[in-house]
N, C-alpha and C positions, 0 to 999 in steps of 0.2 A: 237275602241265597233262600227263609222258607218260601216267600212270597212265592218264586220261581219255581220252587220245585210243585207249595200248591197250586196252582195253575196249570202249572203239564199235567197232573193226576185230574186236576176236571176235564181237559180238553182231552176226548175219546180218541182223537188221535192220534195224540201222543204217548199215550195211554202204551201202546207196541213197543215205545220204541228202548223202554226201561227195559233192561233183564228181569230176574226175580218176582219175588211176590207183588200185587201191586193193594190196598184196602181200598175196598169198594163198603158205602152205606150198604147195610143187611137190608133196607126196605130196596131196593135196586135191583141188588143181589140175590132175591127170593124173587122180583118181579120179570128177572132175566128166564129163570128157572119155573116160574107157572106156579107159582107154590106163596103159600101165604108167611108174613115177616117172623107172625108166632111160630111157624113150623121150626124155619131156620132157627131160630131160638132154642124151640127146644131138642134141636140134630147136636147141641154142645157146639159147632163149627169155630175152631179160634175167635175171638173179637175182640178188637182193641176201641174205646170206649174214648172221644172228641168231642169236648165240645156238646154232651149229651147225644151224641148222636153213633150209633155202635156200628164200625166199622168189622167185615170178614177179607180176610187175607185169601185176596178169588184162588188162585193156584191152590192153595191148601183146603176150601172150599171146595173146590169140584172136585178135588180126588177122595175128600173122603164122603161126596156126596157118592160121588161112582164106583167108589168102594163098599161103601151101603146099599146100591143098587147090584151089584154084580153078587155079592153076600146071598141076597133074598129072589133074583132069578136062576143063581143054581140049587135055591132048597126048594123054588116052586117046579124046575126039572125034572128035579132027581126024585119030586113028591110024584 
């Protein structure tokens, strides 16, 4: 059972079929945002460690990133 879930999570096409949050490697999450992995570590995103690999909850991480950008953008536009 666990092997089937792992295969589904690692297959890009199957990720969209799951509801809820998906764990993605922090390095992949950072690459998708075009930022360094060190920056994502400093952002204190919800992280889970499995087998010496850091995974980030994708939807929760994206929500935190967008809220941070929205706050910074509103501060700059108000100034």
